[in-house]
C-alpha positions as CSV (number, residue, x, y, z in Angstrom):
1,M,0.0,0.0,0.0
2,H,1.4,3.1,-1.0
3,G,0.3,6.1,1.0
4,K,-0.1,9.1,-1.1
5,T,1.3,12.0,0.6
6,K,-1.0,14.9,0.6
7,I,0.3,18.4,0.8
8,V,-2.0,20.9,2.4
9,V,-1.2,24.5,1.7
10,L,-2.6,27.0,4.1
11,H,-2.6,30.5,3.1
12,L,-1.8,32.9,5.9
13,K,-4.6,35.2,4.7
14,E,-7.2,32.5,5.1
15,L,-6.0,31.6,8.6
16,L,-6.1,35.3,9.6
17,Y,-9.6,35.8,8.3
18,T,-10.8,32.6,10.1
19,A,-9.3,33.7,13.4
20,L,-10.9,37.2,13.1
21,L,-14.2,35.6,12.3
22,I,-14.1,33.4,15.3
23,L,-13.0,36.3,17.5
24,A,-16.0,38.4,16.2
25,I,-18.4,35.6,16.9
26,V,-17.1,35.1,20.4
27,T,-17.3,38.8,21.1
28,L,-20.9,38.9,19.8
29,I,-21.9,36.1,22.0
30,V,-20.4,37.7,25.1
31,L,-22.1,41.0,24.3
32,M,-25.5,39.3,23.8
33,I,-25.1,37.5,27.2
34,I,-24.2,40.8,28.9
35,M,-27.1,42.7,27.3
36,F,-29.8,40.1,27.9
37,K,-28.9,38.8,31.4
38,P,-31.2,40.0,34.2
39,S,-30.1,43.4,35.5
40,G,-28.5,43.8,38.9
41,K,-31.3,46.1,40.0
42,K,-33.4,44.9,42.9
43,D,-37.0,44.4,42.3
44,A,-39.8,45.5,44.6
45,A,-39.8,42.3,46.5
46,A,-36.1,42.6,47.3
47,S,-36.1,46.3,48.2
48,A,-36.2,47.4,51.8
49,Y,-38.5,50.5,51.3
50,T,-41.2,51.8,49.1
51,P,-39.8,55.0,47.7
52,G,-41.5,58.1,48.8
53,V,-41.9,60.6,51.7
54,Y,-43.4,59.4,54.9
55,T,-44.3,61.4,58.0
56,S,-44.9,60.7,61.7
57,S,-46.6,63.2,64.1
58,I,-45.5,64.2,67.6
59,T,-47.3,66.5,70.0
60,L,-45.0,68.4,72.4
61,G,-46.6,70.8,74.9
62,G,-49.9,70.7,72.9
63,Q,-48.1,71.7,69.7
64,P,-48.0,69.3,66.8
65,M,-45.0,68.7,64.7
66,E,-44.0,66.2,62.1
67,I,-41.0,64.2,61.2
68,E,-40.6,63.7,57.5
69,L,-38.6,60.7,56.2
70,S,-37.5,60.5,52.5
71,V,-36.5,57.0,51.3
72,D,-35.4,55.4,48.1
73,A,-35.9,51.7,47.3
74,D,-32.9,50.7,49.5
75,H,-31.8,53.6,51.6
76,I,-32.9,56.5,53.8
77,S,-32.0,59.7,52.0
78,N,-33.3,62.5,54.3
79,I,-34.9,63.1,57.6
80,R,-36.2,66.5,58.7
81,L,-38.6,68.2,61.1
82,R,-41.7,70.0,59.8
83,N,-44.1,72.4,61.4
84,L,-41.7,73.2,64.2
85,S,-43.1,76.2,66.1
86,E,-41.0,78.7,68.0
87,S,-42.8,77.8,71.2
88,I,-41.6,74.1,70.9
89,T,-38.0,75.2,70.3
90,T,-38.3,77.5,73.4
91,M,-39.7,74.7,75.6
92,Y,-37.4,72.0,74.3
93,P,-34.1,73.7,73.6
94,Y,-32.3,70.4,72.9
95,L,-34.8,69.2,70.3
96,E,-33.2,70.5,67.1
97,T,-29.7,69.6,68.3
98,S,-30.6,66.1,69.2
99,F,-32.7,65.7,66.0
100,D,-29.8,66.8,63.8
101,D,-27.5,64.4,65.5
102,L,-29.9,61.4,65.2
103,A,-30.7,62.2,61.6
104,N,-27.1,62.3,60.6
105,Q,-26.3,59.0,62.3
106,I,-29.3,57.3,60.8
107,C,-28.6,58.6,57.3
108,E,-24.9,57.4,57.7
109,T,-25.6,54.0,59.1
110,Q,-29.0,53.4,57.3
111,S,-30.2,51.8,60.5
112,L,-31.9,52.6,63.8
113,E,-29.6,50.2,65.6
114,N,-26.6,51.4,67.8
115,I,-27.6,55.0,67.7
116,S,-25.8,57.0,70.3
117,Y,-27.1,60.2,72.0
118,N,-26.0,62.4,74.8
119,D,-27.4,61.6,78.3
120,D,-28.6,65.2,78.7
121,M,-30.8,64.7,75.6
122,R,-31.9,61.1,76.4
123,Y,-35.7,61.6,76.6
124,T,-35.8,64.0,73.7
125,S,-33.8,61.6,71.6
126,M,-35.9,58.6,72.6
127,L,-39.1,60.4,71.6
128,L,-37.6,61.4,68.3
129,L,-36.3,57.9,67.6
130,E,-39.8,56.5,68.2
131,A,-41.3,59.0,65.7
132,I,-38.6,58.2,63.1
133,E,-39.2,54.5,63.6
134,Q,-42.9,55.0,63.0
135,A,-42.2,56.8,59.8
136,L,-39.7,54.2,58.8
137,N,-42.2,51.4,59.4
138,K,-44.6,53.1,57.1
139,A,-41.9,53.1,54.4
140,S,-40.9,49.5,54.8
141,V,-41.9,47.1,52.0
142,S,-43.2,44.4,54.4
143,E,-45.5,46.9,56.1
144,N,-46.8,48.1,52.7
145,K,-47.4,44.5,51.6
146,A,-49.3,43.7,54.7
147,A,-51.5,46.8,54.2
148,A,-52.1,45.9,50.6
149,K,-53.2,42.4,51.6
150,H,-55.5,43.8,54.2
151,L,-57.2,46.0,51.5
152,L,-57.7,43.0,49.3
């Protein structure tokens, strides 16, 4: 048996075109996977809060005031006092100072846990924390789902 020797001639141009075509196909597949994979955004079921502005009322010395809490889907963006009268600030001089300190800590840590406050402002801070917690409970997704089920 005589084996016929076959000589294969590969042109460098053809090899280069084939390699570029394979590279283009792989790149296209990778781009398609990146474009059509589920996004990293959290859906409503995974978010901690329902975005919006929520309030909680406090009555001090017969004068009402509100705490306003602004939240995004996953973090507390702003906490502020509303309807704060001059008589309240006169009767409770530590109110604004303790509120600013609490609001800064809560916005930084995104939690009501391990919040520290001055012993001189203990009762004022505790009252404010309760009101902030009430507003935060209104914003929480689980609270809103329970309310929606109750309506149905």
